[in-house]
C-alpha positions as CSV (number, residue, x, y, z in Angstrom):
1,M,-5.3,-50.8,60.2
2,L,-5.2,-51.4,56.5
3,E,-8.5,-49.5,56.0
4,I,-6.9,-46.5,57.7
5,I,-3.9,-46.5,55.4
6,V,-6.0,-46.8,52.3
7,L,-8.2,-44.0,53.5
8,L,-5.2,-41.7,54.2
9,G,-3.8,-42.5,50.8
10,F,-7.1,-41.6,49.1
11,I,-7.3,-38.3,51.0
12,C,-3.7,-37.4,49.9
13,I,-4.5,-38.1,46.3
14,M,-7.7,-36.0,46.3
15,G,-5.8,-33.2,48.0
16,I,-3.1,-33.2,45.2
17,V,-5.8,-33.3,42.5
18,G,-7.6,-30.4,44.1
19,F,-4.5,-28.3,44.3
20,V,-3.6,-28.8,40.7
21,F,-7.1,-27.7,39.5
22,Y,-6.9,-24.7,41.9
23,R,-3.6,-23.6,40.4
24,R,-4.8,-24.0,36.8
25,S,-7.9,-21.9,37.5
26,F,-5.6,-18.9,38.0
27,Q,-3.3,-19.4,35.0
28,T,-3.8,-17.4,31.8
29,P,-5.2,-19.5,29.0
30,A,-2.9,-20.0,25.9
31,P,-3.8,-17.7,23.0
32,I,-5.5,-19.1,20.0
33,I,-3.5,-18.5,16.8
34,H,-5.4,-18.1,13.6
35,I,-3.2,-18.8,10.5
36,R,-4.4,-17.1,7.4
37,P,-4.5,-19.5,4.4
38,K,-2.3,-18.5,1.4
39,D,-4.0,-17.5,-1.8
40,P,-2.6,-19.6,-4.6
41,F,-3.7,-17.0,-7.1
42,A,-2.1,-14.0,-5.4
43,A,0.0,-11.6,-7.4
44,E,3.2,-12.9,-5.7
45,S,5.0,-16.2,-5.7
46,E,7.0,-17.2,-2.7
47,G,6.6,-13.7,-1.3
48,V,8.4,-12.0,-4.2
49,S,6.5,-9.7,-6.6
50,F,6.8,-10.4,-10.3
51,W,7.4,-6.6,-10.5
52,D,10.5,-6.9,-8.5
53,L,12.2,-9.7,-10.5
54,K,15.8,-8.9,-11.5
55,A,19.0,-10.7,-12.6
56,P,19.9,-13.2,-11.5
57,D,16.7,-14.4,-9.8
58,M,15.4,-17.8,-10.7
59,V,11.9,-18.6,-12.0
60,Q,10.6,-22.1,-12.2
61,F,8.0,-22.7,-14.9
62,E,6.6,-25.9,-16.4
63,G,9.3,-28.0,-14.6
64,K,12.2,-25.9,-15.9
65,D,14.5,-23.5,-14.1
66,Y,15.0,-20.1,-15.8
67,F,17.3,-17.3,-14.7
68,V,16.5,-13.6,-15.2
69,R,19.0,-12.2,-17.6
70,R,17.5,-8.8,-18.5
71,T,14.5,-6.7,-17.6
72,I,12.9,-4.1,-19.9
73,E,10.6,-1.5,-18.4
74,N,8.1,0.0,-20.9
75,R,6.1,3.2,-20.4
76,A,3.2,4.6,-22.5
77,G,2.0,7.7,-20.7
78,S,1.1,6.6,-17.2
79,Y,0.9,2.9,-18.1
80,R,3.9,0.7,-17.2
81,W,4.7,-2.9,-17.9
82,L,7.8,-5.1,-17.6
83,E,9.4,-7.8,-19.8
84,H,11.8,-10.2,-18.2
85,L,14.2,-12.2,-20.3
86,L,14.4,-15.8,-18.9
87,D,17.2,-18.2,-19.8
88,T,17.7,-21.8,-18.8
89,G,21.4,-21.5,-19.5
90,V,21.3,-24.4,-22.0
91,G,19.9,-22.5,-25.0
92,E,16.2,-22.1,-24.1
93,R,14.9,-18.5,-23.7
94,L,11.6,-16.9,-23.3
95,W,10.1,-13.6,-22.2
96,L,7.8,-13.1,-19.2
97,S,5.6,-10.0,-19.5
98,V,4.1,-8.4,-16.4
99,E,1.2,-6.0,-16.7
100,D,-1.5,-4.6,-14.4
101,D,-4.7,-4.7,-16.6
102,E,-7.4,-4.7,-14.0
103,G,-5.3,-7.3,-12.1
104,L,-2.0,-9.0,-12.6
105,D,-1.6,-10.1,-16.3
106,L,1.3,-12.5,-17.0
107,G,2.3,-13.6,-20.4
108,V,5.0,-16.1,-21.6
109,W,6.4,-15.3,-25.1
110,K,8.7,-17.1,-27.5
111,S,10.3,-15.6,-30.6
112,L,8.7,-16.2,-34.0
113,D,10.7,-15.9,-37.2
114,M,9.1,-13.3,-39.5
115,V,9.4,-15.8,-42.4
116,D,6.8,-17.9,-40.6
117,I,4.2,-15.3,-41.3
118,Q,2.0,-16.9,-43.9
119,H,-0.4,-14.1,-44.6
120,G,-0.4,-10.4,-43.7
121,K,2.2,-8.1,-42.3
122,P,2.6,-6.0,-39.1
123,G,-0.2,-3.4,-39.0
124,D,-2.7,-5.4,-41.0
125,S,-6.1,-6.2,-39.4
126,S,-5.4,-9.9,-39.4
127,I,-2.3,-12.1,-39.7
128,V,-2.0,-15.9,-40.3
129,T,0.9,-18.0,-39.1
130,S,1.0,-21.8,-38.7
131,G,-2.5,-21.9,-40.2
132,K,-3.9,-19.8,-37.3
133,A,-5.5,-16.4,-37.8
134,Y,-4.9,-13.6,-35.4
135,K,-7.0,-10.4,-35.2
136,R,-5.4,-7.1,-34.4
137,K,-6.3,-5.8,-30.9
138,E,-4.0,-3.0,-29.9
139,S,-1.1,-0.8,-31.1
140,G,0.9,2.0,-29.7
141,A,4.3,3.4,-28.8
142,A,6.3,3.6,-25.6
143,T,9.6,4.5,-24.1
144,W,11.8,1.6,-22.8
145,S,14.7,1.2,-20.6
146,S,16.6,-2.1,-20.2
147,I,18.6,-3.3,-17.2
148,K,20.9,-6.2,-18.1
149,S,23.4,-8.0,-15.9
150,D,26.2,-5.7,-17.1
151,D,24.7,-2.4,-18.5
152,T,21.7,-0.2,-19.1
153,E,20.0,0.9,-22.4
154,C,17.0,3.0,-23.3
155,G,15.0,4.3,-26.3
156,H,11.7,4.2,-28.1
157,M,9.6,1.4,-29.4
158,E,6.4,0.6,-31.3
159,F,4.1,-2.4,-30.6
160,L,1.3,-4.3,-32.2
161,E,-0.8,-6.9,-30.5
162,Y,-3.0,-9.6,-32.1
163,E,-5.0,-12.5,-30.6
164,A,-6.4,-15.7,-32.0
165,A,-9.7,-17.3,-31.1
166,D,-8.1,-19.7,-28.7
167,G,-6.5,-16.9,-26.7
168,Q,-3.0,-17.2,-28.1
169,M,-1.3,-13.9,-28.6
170,L,0.9,-12.6,-31.4
171,A,3.0,-9.5,-30.8
172,F,5.3,-7.3,-32.9
173,Q,7.8,-4.9,-31.5
174,R,10.1,-2.5,-33.2
175,Y,12.9,-0.7,-31.3
176,D,14.2,2.6,-32.4
177,N,12.9,2.2,-36.0
178,A,14.7,-1.1,-36.5
179,E,13.1,-4.2,-38.0
180,W,9.9,-5.7,-36.6
181,Q,10.4,-8.6,-34.2
182,A,7.6,-11.1,-33.7
183,S,6.7,-13.4,-30.8
184,L,3.9,-15.8,-29.8
185,G,2.5,-16.0,-26.2
186,F,-0.1,-17.3,-23.8
187,R,-1.4,-15.9,-20.6
188,Y,-0.7,-17.7,-17.3
189,R,-1.7,-17.5,-13.7
190,S,0.8,-16.5,-11.0
191,S,0.4,-19.9,-9.3
192,E,2.0,-21.6,-12.3
193,F,5.4,-20.0,-11.4
194,E,7.8,-20.3,-8.5
195,I,10.2,-17.5,-7.8
196,Y,13.6,-18.0,-6.1
197,P,15.3,-14.7,-5.4
198,S,19.1,-14.6,-5.7
199,T,21.3,-13.8,-2.8
200,T,23.2,-11.2,-4.9
201,G,21.4,-8.6,-6.8
202,G,17.9,-10.1,-6.4
203,T,15.1,-9.3,-3.9
204,T,14.9,-11.1,-0.6
205,N,12.2,-13.6,0.2
206,V,9.9,-12.0,2.6
207,G,7.7,-15.1,3.0
């Protein structure tokens, strides 16, 4: 009698297993989802283009949070580049330049007092400051328009660009025939920035 009960139980279990496999053979297999890896050197950070930055978006750079206070758009013929004024809100400011020179070209610039120029003047073939020599690379003129948090300006500007042997850049700009302004800068990769768009006035994060 015990053998019959065991046999019947075994037959029931096998029947259930067979039914489950039969049902699964008619089910549609789950799709395989391929996730494309994110390029850390892409021309965008957090889904927002450097070209679309505007006040009061936030940019994180070298462990500090900067807010976009002003954007200047420059045009020389068909060539266009942007300069974003970034401000920590506690007295530290810098400019982030955005160009398309056979690929995204980002530069971070800090103001240089003209009295710190040790040798040469704007327009010379070479200039020395802080003991470092810079060779003239480029010069030209452009129109500019500025969008600040509260108003808009426009005009004409001249520019001179120099570069040292280590890649550091020295630039001079003169707006509407005013005095020359100097700044020192280095190039950086887009992966060295994080962009956090504002909820008012800034672009939205498209991921």
